[in-house]
C-alpha positions as semicolon CSV with decimal commas, in nm:
position;residue;x (nm);y (nm);z (nm)
1;M;13,942;5,121;13,251
2;Q;13,935;5,204;12,890
3;K;13,520;5,344;12,988
4;Q;13,643;5,554;13,275
5;F;13,967;5,694;13,038
6;N;13,703;5,826;12,829
7;Q;13,474;5,985;13,078
8;F;13,762;6,128;13,220
9;K;13,891;6,299;12,838
10;I;13,530;6,423;12,811
11;R;13,514;6,605;13,155
12;A;13,841;6,745;13,066
13;V;13,727;6,878;12,747
14;C;13,404;7,026;12,889
15;A;13,609;7,169;13,221
16;I;13,835;7,341;12,912
17;A;13,542;7,465;12,706
18;A;13,390;7,634;13,006
19;G;13,747;7,799;13,093
20;L;13,732;7,922;12,792
21;F;13,442;8,069;12,764
22;F;13,472;8,306;13,101
23;A;13,867;8,366;13,032
24;N;13,737;8,594;12,683
25;A;13,435;8,678;12,905
26;A;13,559;8,797;13,234
27;W;13,663;8,572;13,538
28;A;13,409;8,496;13,746
29;V;13,375;8,802;13,975
30;D;13,167;8,892;14,266
31;P;12,924;9,159;14,245
32;F;13,023;9,500;14,301
33;T;12,901;9,863;14,175
34;V;13,057;9,978;13,873
35;R;13,256;10,352;13,927
36;D;13,373;10,347;13,572
37;I;13,333;10,186;13,228
38;R;13,617;10,219;13,011
39;V;13,633;10,114;12,637
40;E;13,951;10,006;12,422
41;G;14,039;9,928;12,060
42;L;13,789;10,138;11,901
43;Q;13,882;10,282;11,588
44;R;13,564;10,392;11,383
45;V;13,250;10,284;11,624
46;E;13,160;10,552;11,821
47;P;13,186;10,456;12,191
48;G;12,803;10,557;12,218
49;T;12,740;10,254;12,009
50;I;12,928;10,030;12,296
51;F;12,760;10,187;12,588
52;A;12,409;10,190;12,436
53;S;12,433;9,844;12,430
54;L;12,563;9,764;12,752
55;P;12,311;9,630;12,998
56;F;12,429;9,787;13,316
57;R;12,578;10,154;13,373
58;V;12,763;10,349;13,628
59;G;12,675;10,343;13,987
60;E;12,465;10,000;13,878
61;T;12,540;9,701;14,000
62;Y;12,742;9,402;13,787
63;N;12,748;9,084;13,815
64;D;12,866;8,777;13,620
65;D;12,517;8,702;13,405
66;K;12,490;9,062;13,296
67;G;12,869;9,007;13,169
68;S;12,717;8,768;12,944
69;S;12,473;8,959;12,851
70;A;12,653;9,271;12,750
71;I;12,913;9,024;12,543
72;R;12,594;8,881;12,341
73;A;12,469;9,219;12,308
74;L;12,809;9,354;12,135
75;F;12,856;9,050;11,927
76;G;12,513;9,101;11,753
77;L;12,597;9,425;11,672
78;G;12,818;9,218;11,375
79;L;13,067;9,505;11,405
80;F;13,271;9,371;11,605
81;K;13,521;8,987;11,592
82;D;13,627;8,974;11,941
83;V;13,504;9,124;12,256
84;R;13,632;9,024;12,620
85;L;13,537;9,243;12,962
86;E;13,848;9,342;13,237
87;V;13,748;9,433;13,562
88;S;14,032;9,653;13,732
89;G;13,891;9,708;14,074
90;D;13,592;9,858;14,047
91;V;13,669;9,992;13,739
92;L;13,526;9,772;13,399
93;V;13,705;9,759;13,074
94;V;13,534;9,692;12,772
95;I;13,792;9,514;12,498
96;V;13,664;9,457;12,135
97;E;13,861;9,425;11,794
98;E;13,712;9,568;11,527
99;R;13,539;9,390;11,188
100;P;13,736;9,544;10,877
101;T;13,550;9,773;10,698
102;V;13,455;9,700;10,289
103;A;13,630;9,987;10,107
104;D;13,575;9,883;9,779
105;V;13,375;9,651;9,585
106;D;13,520;9,563;9,205
107;F;13,465;9,263;8,987
108;V;13,673;9,117;8,695
109;G;13,590;8,901;8,391
110;T;13,244;9,072;8,383
111;Q;13,071;9,110;8,051
112;E;12,680;8,994;8,097
113;F;12,555;9,225;8,374
114;D;12,654;9,600;8,431
115;K;12,879;9,606;8,758
116;E;12,631;9,872;8,933
117;V;12,371;9,555;8,878
118;L;12,602;9,356;9,059
119;K;12,678;9,594;9,315
120;K;12,305;9,648;9,385
121;A;12,288;9,252;9,445
122;L;12,577;9,226;9,696
123;R;12,425;9,545;9,876
124;D;12,112;9,373;9,928
125;A;12,304;9,043;10,085
126;G;12,472;9,288;10,335
127;I;12,797;9,371;10,095
128;A;12,847;9,723;10,043
129;D;13,176;10,053;10,084
130;G;13,140;10,139;10,451
131;Q;12,977;9,811;10,549
132;P;13,197;9,612;10,837
133;F;13,306;9,298;10,630
134;D;13,176;8,933;10,734
135;K;13,299;8,685;10,589
136;A;12,994;8,480;10,615
137;L;12,886;8,728;10,417
138;A;13,072;8,721;10,157
139;D;12,999;8,357;10,140
140;K;12,683;8,463;10,049
141;A;12,749;8,724;9,823
142;E;12,943;8,441;9,575
143;Q;12,560;8,285;9,629
144;E;12,378;8,554;9,557
145;L;12,621;8,635;9,236
146;K;12,590;8,303;9,095
147;R;12,169;8,291;9,135
148;Q;12,230;8,597;8,935
149;Y;12,382;8,427;8,671
150;I;12,203;8,115;8,688
151;N;11,899;8,315;8,613
152;K;12,084;8,452;8,285
153;S;12,160;8,033;8,228
154;L;12,518;8,081;8,277
155;Y;12,549;7,740;8,488
156;G;12,937;7,693;8,478
157;V;12,998;8,051;8,643
158;E;13,291;8,065;8,904
159;I;13,332;8,308;9,125
160;T;13,646;8,391;9,372
161;T;13,687;8,649;9,593
162;T;13,981;8,781;9,714
163;V;13,996;9,006;10,028
164;T;14,316;9,259;10,040
165;P;14,399;9,418;10,414
166;I;14,455;9,811;10,336
167;E;14,499;10,041;10,610
168;R;14,301;10,160;10,911
169;N;14,158;9,808;10,902
170;R;13,987;9,817;10,597
171;V;13,981;9,575;10,291
172;N;13,916;9,537;9,942
173;L;13,714;9,290;9,760
174;T;13,777;9,152;9,448
175;F;13,490;8,919;9,294
176;G;13,628;8,715;9,009
177;V;13,378;8,589;8,732
178;T;13,441;8,313;8,514
179;E;13,108;8,319;8,364
180;G;13,142;8,049;8,088
181;D;12,890;7,985;7,801
182;V;12,582;8,039;7,836
183;A;12,378;7,724;7,872
184;K;12,143;7,640;7,563
185;I;11,777;7,426;7,608
186;K;11,874;7,157;7,340
187;E;11,591;6,948;7,416
188;I;11,211;7,010;7,496
189;H;10,994;6,663;7,517
190;I;10,617;6,638;7,619
191;T;10,526;6,287;7,713
192;G;10,161;6,148;7,769
193;N;9,959;6,322;7,532
194;K;9,725;6,197;7,247
195;A;9,507;6,430;7,131
196;F;9,775;6,676;7,037
197;S;10,091;6,654;6,860
198;E;10,401;6,738;7,057
199;S;10,482;7,018;6,786
200;T;10,141;7,175;6,799
201;L;10,177;7,195;7,190
202;L;10,588;7,292;7,163
203;S;10,459;7,576;6,955
204;L;10,268;7,743;7,206
205;F;10,563;7,786;7,437
206;D;10,793;8,091;7,482
207;L;11,074;7,876;7,540
208;D;11,240;7,676;7,255
209;T;11,553;7,525;7,113
210;G;11,659;7,777;6,964
211;G;11,593;7,979;6,571
212;W;11,674;8,233;6,396
213;L;11,585;8,567;6,621
214;S;11,734;8,399;6,952
215;W;11,989;8,610;7,019
216;Y;11,734;8,887;7,039
217;T;11,423;8,668;7,208
218;K;11,740;8,473;7,407
219;S;11,421;8,203;7,379
220;D;11,675;7,939;7,391
221;R;11,824;8,023;7,771
222;Y;11,626;7,819;8,053
223;S;11,430;8,052;8,295
224;R;11,215;7,920;8,553
225;T;10,954;8,177;8,524
226;K;10,937;8,126;8,172
227;L;10,874;7,753;8,226
228;N;10,617;7,806;8,434
229;A;10,417;8,069;8,201
230;D;10,499;7,821;7,948
231;I;10,335;7,529;8,143
232;E;10,028;7,790;8,213
233;T;9,986;7,843;7,863
234;L;9,951;7,443;7,787
235;R;9,704;7,396;8,051
236;S;9,525;7,676;7,934
237;Y;9,551;7,563;7,623
238;Y;9,405;7,195;7,717
239;L;9,143;7,347;7,968
240;S;9,020;7,597;7,633
241;R;8,933;7,241;7,459
242;G;8,735;6,998;7,704
243;Y;8,987;6,874;7,886
244;L;8,856;6,934;8,214
245;E;9,143;6,718;8,444
246;F;9,439;6,811;8,207
247;K;9,730;6,833;8,476
248;V;10,062;6,864;8,437
249;E;10,250;6,563;8,669
250;T;10,587;6,627;8,623
251;T;10,855;6,851;8,547
252;Q;11,191;6,795;8,470
253;V;11,470;6,956;8,370
254;A;11,867;6,800;8,331
255;I;12,174;6,970;8,248
256;S;12,451;6,810;8,068
257;P;12,778;6,772;8,317
258;D;12,952;7,024;8,091
259;K;12,671;7,263;8,193
260;Q;12,632;7,358;7,870
261;S;12,298;7,197;7,707
262;I;11,972;7,183;7,925
263;A;11,692;6,949;7,856
264;I;11,300;6,970;7,949
265;T;11,052;6,693;7,988
266;L;10,718;6,772;8,056
267;N;10,487;6,425;8,169
268;V;10,104;6,532;8,131
269;T;9,800;6,350;8,154
270;E;9,515;6,447;7,910
271;G;9,206;6,306;8,100
272;E;8,822;6,287;7,901
273;R;8,726;6,565;7,689
274;F;8,412;6,657;7,857
275;V;8,068;6,863;7,647
276;V;7,904;7,093;7,901
277;S;7,521;6,889;7,936
278;G;7,372;7,222;8,116
279;V;7,399;7,569;8,275
280;K;7,207;7,675;8,590
281;L;7,161;7,995;8,771
282;E;7,132;7,966;9,109
283;G;7,133;8,285;9,343
284;N;7,026;8,635;9,394
285;Y;7,042;8,805;9,072
286;L;6,877;9,105;9,190
287;G;6,539;8,981;8,979
288;K;6,744;9,018;8,652
289;E;6,791;8,695;8,559
290;E;6,671;8,735;8,208
291;E;6,920;8,990;8,154
292;F;7,226;8,760;8,336
293;K;7,094;8,454;8,106
294;S;7,232;8,661;7,806
295;L;7,583;8,725;7,945
296;V;7,590;8,340;7,919
297;T;7,899;8,210;7,646
298;I;7,927;7,893;7,822
299;K;7,728;7,662;7,545
300;P;7,577;7,355;7,570
301;G;7,699;7,061;7,377
302;E;8,016;7,235;7,295
303;P;8,314;7,122;7,487
304;Y;8,384;7,240;7,778
305;N;8,590;7,554;7,729
306;A;8,800;7,751;8,091
307;D;8,799;8,065;7,865
308;T;8,412;8,085;7,867
309;V;8,387;8,012;8,228
310;A;8,617;8,271;8,287
311;E;8,457;8,507;8,074
312;T;8,079;8,460;8,213
313;T;8,190;8,470;8,552
314;K;8,374;8,799;8,477
315;A;8,077;8,925;8,258
316;F;7,867;8,879;8,644
317;T;8,071;9,027;8,837
318;D;8,123;9,359;8,650
319;Y;7,713;9,360;8,562
320;F;7,664;9,361;8,948
321;G;7,929;9,616;8,910
322;T;7,698;9,832;8,755
323;F;7,431;9,880;9,029
324;G;7,724;9,917;9,278
325;F;7,773;9,603;9,432
326;A;8,165;9,621;9,420
327;F;8,151;9,295;9,605
328;A;7,982;9,038;9,412
329;K;8,146;8,708;9,413
330;V;8,035;8,428;9,166
331;E;8,141;8,076;9,156
332;A;8,091;7,851;8,910
333;T;8,101;7,474;9,049
334;P;8,140;7,195;8,791
335;E;7,882;6,871;8,828
336;I;8,121;6,581;8,653
337;D;7,994;6,321;8,480
338;R;8,230;6,075;8,415
339;A;8,092;5,783;8,276
340;N;7,941;5,976;7,971
341;S;8,216;6,284;8,018
342;R;7,977;6,543;8,041
343;V;7,970;6,834;8,264
344;A;7,694;7,093;8,439
345;Y;7,793;7,423;8,555
346;V;7,612;7,569;8,824
347;L;7,669;7,961;8,854
348;Q;7,626;8,035;9,184
349;A;7,614;8,410;9,285
350;E;7,595;8,634;9,581
351;P;7,593;8,988;9,533
352;S;7,654;9,063;9,877
353;R;7,663;9,457;10,024
354;R;7,635;9,773;9,809
355;A;7,889;10,001;9,808
356;Y;8,003;10,337;9,740
357;V;8,348;10,529;9,614
358;R;8,514;10,703;9,895
359;R;8,820;10,796;9,762
360;I;9,000;10,845;9,412
361;N;9,331;10,810;9,405
362;V;9,588;10,868;9,099
363;A;9,963;10,680;9,159
364;G;10,232;10,694;8,922
365;N;10,201;11,012;8,754
366;N;10,540;11,214;8,819
367;R;10,469;11,537;8,576
368;T;10,116;11,477;8,450
369;R;9,869;11,649;8,739
370;D;9,610;11,490;8,926
371;E;9,351;11,711;8,804
372;V;9,471;11,560;8,438
373;V;9,308;11,238;8,473
374;R;9,033;11,308;8,758
375;R;8,857;11,522;8,474
376;E;8,871;11,230;8,284
377;F;8,679;10,996;8,565
378;R;8,311;10,958;8,470
379;Q;8,281;10,767;8,872
380;F;8,315;11,008;9,112
381;E;8,374;11,018;9,486
382;S;8,130;10,973;9,743
383;S;7,878;10,838;9,475
384;W;7,787;10,469;9,465
385;Y;8,002;10,227;9,257
386;D;7,969;10,195;8,885
387;G;8,140;9,953;8,747
388;D;8,083;10,066;8,392
389;K;8,116;10,407;8,530
390;I;8,498;10,322;8,576
391;R;8,613;10,105;8,272
392;L;8,479;10,412;8,067
393;S;8,668;10,650;8,335
394;R;9,006;10,427;8,275
395;D;8,958;10,402;7,836
396;R;8,895;10,796;7,881
397;V;9,238;10,794;8,073
398;D;9,435;10,573;7,827
399;R;9,288;10,771;7,560
400;L;9,495;11,093;7,639
401;G;9,783;10,910;7,496
402;F;9,982;10,991;7,760
403;F;10,039;10,717;7,932
404;T;10,182;10,334;7,835
405;E;10,019;10,178;8,108
406;V;9,644;10,260;8,290
407;N;9,519;10,015;8,509
408;V;9,263;10,039;8,787
409;E;9,169;9,869;9,156
410;T;8,915;9,844;9,368
411;Q;8,998;9,823;9,771
412;E;8,812;9,762;10,086
413;V;8,852;10,056;10,332
414;T;8,944;9,884;10,620
415;G;8,689;9,889;10,897
416;T;8,379;9,973;10,683
417;S;8,143;9,693;10,528
418;D;8,049;9,909;10,179
419;Q;8,336;10,158;10,096
420;V;8,597;10,169;9,833
421;D;8,894;10,321;9,720
422;V;8,940;10,337;9,341
423;T;9,343;10,334;9,270
424;V;9,404;10,459;8,925
425;N;9,788;10,345;8,834
426;V;9,989;10,536;8,507
427;A;10,319;10,468;8,395
428;E;10,371;10,763;8,195
429;K;10,566;10,801;7,881
430;P;10,811;11,095;7,734
431;T;10,492;11,322;7,536
432;G;10,720;11,576;7,410
433;N;11,062;11,577;7,168
434;L;11,312;11,865;7,094
435;Q;11,459;11,861;6,750
436;L;11,793;12,065;6,722
437;G;11,999;12,138;6,441
438;A;12,219;12,330;6,218
439;G;12,346;12,310;5,848
440;Y;12,531;12,445;5,558
441;S;12,565;12,494;5,178
442;S;12,651;12,687;4,936
443;S;12,245;12,787;4,842
444;D;12,132;12,823;5,229
445;S;12,484;12,929;5,387
446;L;12,453;12,841;5,771
447;S;12,082;12,738;5,846
448;L;11,880;12,627;6,178
449;T;11,634;12,424;6,251
450;F;11,453;12,403;6,646
451;G;11,122;12,195;6,677
452;V;10,988;12,106;6,996
453;K;10,624;11,907;7,039
454;Q;10,493;11,880;7,409
455;E;10,168;11,680;7,447
456;N;10,128;11,729;7,772
457;V;10,320;12,080;7,889
458;F;10,428;12,112;8,202
459;G;10,207;11,831;8,305
460;S;9,893;12,053;8,213
461;G;9,745;11,808;7,919
462;N;9,738;12,071;7,720
463;Y;9,930;12,054;7,329
464;L;10,237;12,290;7,249
465;G;10,423;12,251;6,900
466;I;10,669;12,496;6,829
467;E;10,885;12,420;6,488
468;V;11,165;12,681;6,337
469;N;11,353;12,637;6,019
470;T;11,582;12,919;5,919
471;S;11,704;12,740;5,569
472;K;11,669;12,950;5,255
473;T;11,469;12,608;5,062
474;N;11,206;12,637;5,340
475;R;11,190;12,841;5,622
476;Q;10,918;12,855;5,839
477;L;10,750;12,950;6,194
478;V;10,471;12,721;6,316
479;L;10,304;12,750;6,658
480;S;10,046;12,469;6,747
481;T;9,843;12,468;7,071
482;V;9,581;12,293;7,242
483;D;9,330;12,347;7,510
484;P;9,138;11,995;7,573
485;Y;8,969;12,183;7,855
486;F;8,901;12,531;7,757
487;T;8,626;12,507;7,948
488;A;8,536;12,366;8,298
489;D;8,276;12,099;8,105
490;G;8,535;11,978;7,819
491;I;8,531;12,252;7,529
492;S;8,849;12,202;7,380
493;R;9,041;12,487;7,231
494;S;9,312;12,482;6,919
495;I;9,495;12,709;6,779
496;D;9,746;12,728;6,479
497;V;10,008;13,018;6,320
498;Y;10,242;12,971;6,052
499;D;10,437;13,131;5,832
500;R;10,588;12,964;5,540
501;T;10,848;13,033;5,265
502;S;10,977;12,744;4,988
503;T;11,214;12,755;4,742
504;P;11,392;12,492;4,503
505;S;11,690;12,334;4,636
506;S;11,925;12,396;4,396
507;S;11,921;12,694;4,084
508;V;11,893;12,470;3,847
509;D;11,575;12,380;3,972
510;G;11,464;12,721;3,942
511;D;11,422;13,045;4,212
512;Y;11,037;13,100;4,237
513;K;10,934;13,109;4,639
514;L;10,596;13,013;4,817
515;K;10,449;13,236;5,023
516;S;10,224;13,103;5,271
517;R;10,091;13,250;5,613
518;G;9,756;13,141;5,807
519;A;9,619;13,094;6,104
520;S;9,337;12,883;6,219
521;I;9,066;12,817;6,578
522;R;8,906;12,534;6,630
523;F;8,696;12,463;6,886
524;G;8,577;12,071;6,982
525;V;8,241;12,034;7,137
526;P;8,204;11,679;7,335
527;F;7,811;11,566;7,341
528;T;7,874;11,209;7,466
529;E;8,151;11,014;7,620
530;T;8,268;10,937;7,266
531;D;8,111;11,215;6,987
532;T;8,302;11,558;6,959
533;V;8,168;11,810;6,736
534;Y;8,445;12,090;6,611
535;F;8,337;12,423;6,454
536;G;8,604;12,683;6,376
537;T;8,749;12,910;6,121
538;G;9,080;13,023;5,953
539;Y;9,265;13,267;5,733
540;E;9,508;13,167;5,426
541;A;9,729;13,355;5,227
542;L;9,913;13,240;4,976
543;K;10,182;13,425;4,762
544;I;10,358;13,303;4,451
545;V;10,654;13,538;4,326
546;P;10,820;13,418;3,978
547;G;11,097;13,318;3,884
548;T;11,272;13,051;3,659
549;N;11,165;12,679;3,592
550;L;10,839;12,767;3,697
551;P;10,598;12,465;3,735
552;T;10,355;12,409;3,497
553;S;10,058;12,388;3,753
554;Y;10,177;12,697;3,911
555;Q;10,176;12,899;3,601
556;T;9,807;12,749;3,523
557;Y;9,717;12,817;3,933
558;I;9,874;13,197;3,828
559;D;9,680;13,217;3,547
560;Q;9,334;13,129;3,711
561;F;9,356;13,308;4,042
562;G;9,687;13,490;4,045
563;Y;9,983;13,577;4,211
564;T;9,832;13,648;4,514
565;T;9,510;13,488;4,685
566;T;9,384;13,457;5,007
567;S;9,103;13,240;5,166
568;I;8,853;13,221;5,472
569;P;8,763;12,922;5,546
570;L;8,466;12,802;5,794
571;T;8,576;12,434;5,954
572;V;8,282;12,152;6,098
573;G;8,389;11,844;6,190
574;W;8,240;11,531;6,390
575;S;8,424;11,262;6,607
576;R;8,361;10,925;6,771
577;D;8,597;10,765;6,918
578;S;8,558;10,410;7,095
579;R;8,911;10,274;7,136
580;D;9,049;10,093;7,402
581;S;9,401;10,328;7,416
582;A;9,454;10,641;7,206
583;L;9,829;10,490;7,274
584;V;9,809;10,135;7,137
585;P;9,472;10,035;7,074
586;T;9,364;9,633;7,004
587;A;8,996;9,692;7,018
588;G;8,687;9,976;6,953
589;R;8,658;10,206;6,654
590;F;8,742;10,526;6,554
591;Q;8,556;10,754;6,315
592;R;8,575;11,096;6,187
593;V;8,436;11,352;5,943
594;Y;8,602;11,673;5,862
595;G;8,478;11,938;5,576
596;D;8,634;12,326;5,479
597;W;8,453;12,596;5,327
598;G;8,621;12,871;5,167
599;V;8,350;13,131;5,177
600;A;8,541;13,485;5,140
601;G;8,832;13,527;4,938
602;E;8,966;13,429;4,590
603;I;9,001;13,046;4,675
604;R;8,608;12,947;4,746
605;F;8,624;12,551;4,772
606;V;8,460;12,291;4,950
607;R;8,624;11,985;5,097
608;A;8,547;11,668;5,311
609;N;8,706;11,389;5,410
610;Y;8,589;11,091;5,597
611;Q;8,796;10,856;5,791
612;I;8,683;10,467;6,000
613;Q;8,929;10,283;6,150
614;Q;8,843;9,938;6,331
615;Y;9,043;9,739;6,540
616;I;8,987;9,364;6,622
617;P;9,111;9,162;6,908
618;L;9,217;8,814;6,769
619;N;9,359;8,638;7,104
620;K;9,585;8,881;7,382
621;Q;9,849;8,840;7,171
622;F;9,719;8,939;6,758
623;T;9,505;9,255;6,664
624;V;9,351;9,351;6,322
625;A;9,370;9,682;6,248
626;L;9,132;9,801;5,972
627;N;9,147;10,168;5,824
628;G;8,953;10,347;5,561
629;E;8,952;10,710;5,397
630;L;8,806;10,934;5,147
631;G;8,901;11,298;5,069
632;W;8,669;11,450;4,812
633;G;8,720;11,837;4,724
634;K;8,531;12,093;4,395
635;G;8,599;12,448;4,333
636;L;8,278;12,698;4,415
637;N;8,166;12,977;4,193
638;G;8,272;12,795;3,861
639;Q;8,663;12,857;4,001
640;P;8,888;12,546;3,932
641;Y;8,975;12,307;4,274
642;S;9,262;12,496;4,373
643;I;9,636;12,232;4,361
644;F;9,703;12,364;4,719
645;K;9,399;12,215;4,871
646;N;9,461;11,871;4,668
647;Y;9,487;11,503;4,856
648;Y;9,827;11,324;4,776
649;S;9,882;10,926;4,807
650;G;10,168;10,717;4,887
651;G;10,388;10,639;5,156
652;L;10,384;10,591;5,514
653;G;10,002;10,646;5,625
654;S;9,872;10,563;5,258
655;V;10,019;10,286;5,042
656;R;10,336;10,189;5,157
657;G;10,665;10,099;4,902
658;F;10,564;10,394;4,684
659;E;10,768;10,704;4,767
660;Q;10,572;10,985;4,975
661;G;10,285;11,179;4,836
662;S;10,413;11,099;4,437
663;L;10,095;10,898;4,339
664;G;9,816;11,059;4,097
665;P;9,887;11,306;3,872
666;R;10,194;11,512;3,758
667;D;10,227;11,797;3,547
668;A;10,395;11,868;3,191
669;S;10,714;11,941;3,439
670;G;10,675;11,591;3,638
671;L;10,613;11,732;3,943
672;A;10,334;11,513;4,163
673;V;10,056;11,821;4,205
674;G;9,806;11,525;4,400
675;A;9,429;11,528;4,302
676;P;9,069;11,620;4,476
677;K;8,963;11,270;4,555
678;K;9,152;11,049;4,732
679;L;9,100;10,644;4,815
680;T;9,319;10,471;5,122
681;L;9,263;10,146;5,217
682;N;9,430;9,956;5,544
683;A;9,485;9,650;5,678
684;E;9,763;9,515;5,960
685;L;9,807;9,201;6,171
686;I;9,947;9,335;6,499
687;A;10,160;9,125;6,744
688;P;10,394;9,187;7,032
689;F;10,744;9,243;6,945
690;P;10,946;8,931;7,041
691;G;11,150;8,980;7,323
692;A;10,953;9,333;7,384
693;G;10,867;9,283;7,744
694;N;10,640;9,501;7,881
695;D;10,663;9,762;7,646
696;R;10,355;9,743;7,404
697;T;10,436;10,030;7,205
698;L;10,686;9,799;7,008
699;R;10,474;9,583;6,798
700;V;10,543;9,416;6,442
701;Y;10,314;9,393;6,191
702;G;10,235;9,264;5,844
703;F;9,985;9,523;5,596
704;V;9,858;9,551;5,307
705;D;9,745;9,847;5,126
706;A;9,558;9,985;4,856
707;G;9,508;10,355;4,738
708;N;9,580;10,622;4,490
709;V;9,399;11,001;4,404
710;F;9,207;11,121;4,138
711;K;9,136;11,414;3,901
712;D;8,789;11,301;3,798
713;S;8,646;10,999;3,949
714;Y;8,736;10,714;4,189
715;K;8,879;10,436;3,904
716;L;8,982;10,115;4,076
717;S;9,169;9,984;3,781
718;G;9,365;10,080;3,483
719;P;9,698;10,310;3,470
720;D;9,478;10,540;3,710
721;G;9,328;10,301;3,940
722;L;9,450;10,172;4,274
723;R;9,786;10,128;4,386
724;A;9,843;9,766;4,613
725;S;10,146;9,669;4,814
726;T;10,221;9,435;5,113
727;G;10,469;9,365;5,357
728;L;10,591;9,407;5,697
729;G;10,671;9,697;5,926
730;I;10,786;9,781;6,338
731;S;10,586;10,084;6,544
732;W;10,722;10,163;6,853
733;I;10,621;10,493;7,087
734;S;10,937;10,634;7,079
735;P;11,074;10,889;7,351
736;V;11,108;11,166;7,032
737;G;10,751;11,043;6,860
738;P;10,558;10,722;6,752
739;L;10,817;10,557;6,463
740;R;10,715;10,346;6,224
741;I;10,919;10,120;5,983
742;A;10,804;9,927;5,666
743;Y;10,913;9,709;5,420
744;A;10,664;9,683;5,137
745;V;10,656;9,505;4,799
746;P;10,422;9,656;4,529
747;L;10,132;9,409;4,457
748;R;9,977;9,690;4,132
749;K;10,149;9,930;3,966
750;Q;10,268;10,148;3,678
751;P;10,605;10,199;3,512
752;S;10,616;10,550;3,561
753;D;10,542;10,504;3,915
754;K;10,815;10,550;4,212
755;I;10,894;10,296;4,462
756;E;11,047;10,279;4,769
757;R;11,099;9,989;4,966
758;L;11,171;10,086;5,313
759;Q;11,012;10,347;5,447
760;F;11,135;10,528;5,808
761;Q;10,965;10,812;5,950
762;I;10,866;10,933;6,305
763;G;10,532;11,126;6,367
764;T;10,284;10,882;6,161
765;S;10,010;10,756;6,213
766;F;9,844;10,428;6,061
């Protein structure tokens, strides 16, 4: 009896459910021809949206199957909370109840995120102003918000959603957020390691248990992405030291019950340390086996190193590319002898087919014209693919200094077997700055300053600089322009025009004036891809207007040359630039020789300057930068050398830790006057600034400087000898120009030297 009663209940429930469904859709009716369709309950949705979703039209036959399809289609729009179909004679009535529309989305209690960032995250989840409100979507939005906070290590976050109905069937959504405290990494352990200590391995990680800089780097905040990167770093460390079969067996991340601390444990298996027993070449090497063998960096007899294997295969692929084989495949196959812990490598090469470049595309240049990038390319369209030319082209584009990132990608052309497209992806940096200023003083009254410097004016690749200063103590007008492609074959032209007047900053210091005017033009002729020869000429005029407290050195100059002097110098120079980047170099060398010769006017002189920079990459993060500069000048035709042609030393750009331009001889009035000879030596160890992310221009460096200027001969020791300093600094290509900050401690100094430990400047290079 009980069993029969249960069966009856089941049948009754099924009957009621079926009845409710058909009641909501429409009472089962016989098929009929629809004479008219009416829609009721619409508030914001257009009737056309309803009619477009119905599977029948006026004049067509309606039946129950079409009615069910109509209800499913209307519910599928996501706009309605309820849909019913009613039949009145041969008129079909569609009755809908619209979902509320989201009028506003707000957040309360958010501090870690900007509200706009959270709104964008919700928009991606389907919650935004003007969209239909769905409780399921609101729940999904809560989960998305929690995910955003968990990514920031805020595991204790609590989110409450409040739905407030307002007029016209709309709702306001308010997400109340209790963020809680950030969960910090309290422990990181590595088990199973035998060859290296845990402290050595943990020093490789970006994640740590906190330090003095954690407030900025956030290195003690757990991130799955960062942990994966650290695991790869750990794996690379072992693989580059012979542990061919190293594995990370398990990764355990445990969070405390209060969700405030995290413990990470990595279980590793090191395996045996393998030594390379030999290297063999197999496959097609285009008859150039000896050339390819010279590229092998895998050394038999040394521990296995995954880095050298990767370097060798890349070198092989690149070398194939120089012959046009863009699709060359090189595989390094290990032959493992576990009994003796030895491994031999077989380098299997298949050059595949030769390819030519169909098209070169430029992407990411929002301001810079395509032609500015294209004219630096040495790989041409419709020419055979040449890997060397593509790498040279990439370096030339990077040396422009207009881009923070330059990458070249090669894609096969669909439907062909021998064509590729080359895409140059660039990320532009701000290449100009505008300077406006005004000041008032009793000596200057109102003074105005204006300056604009644009390295890539109007995206043309040309340089334009204008500086105006109306101050009485430093009045100037300077115009500079550089056209790097004055001719189509790459001859550059530089023009400089200036008019300067300077006086002491106060009447106590004197009221004399220095007036200088001049103009110059210079051309640069490229002789090779890295060598350029410069030549030009100019006109210089200097006038000293006498007054009180005239410095002794200026009076001596007047006695030698007079109050007004002119000079017409001829200039010649040479530079060779093989750096991988002009913006942030990490490898390569830069050399420059520059000389000018005063051939006419009252001032006859000759001056020469040589500079060399060498960048040595130690690894992906650290770079050693070396700089040396030597200057020399001499008066001609029996004349003394003009003090206004002297070199200066001290400060950023020479010997840090000493006041700018303060080193060297001084006249009887105490004015630093420079000297005709100069020697500067700099060494820097450069690394990315912790937490800088993708901004490769933000770097920290340690340095050692030595240098001075010399009146008669170069002296390494003594009161007139070299000065030296050491310290730390930060460099950044900021939106307003190259910025450098340095804190220096003098190592070699004299009591009369002017010390300035902290120095800051915009626009100073190495």
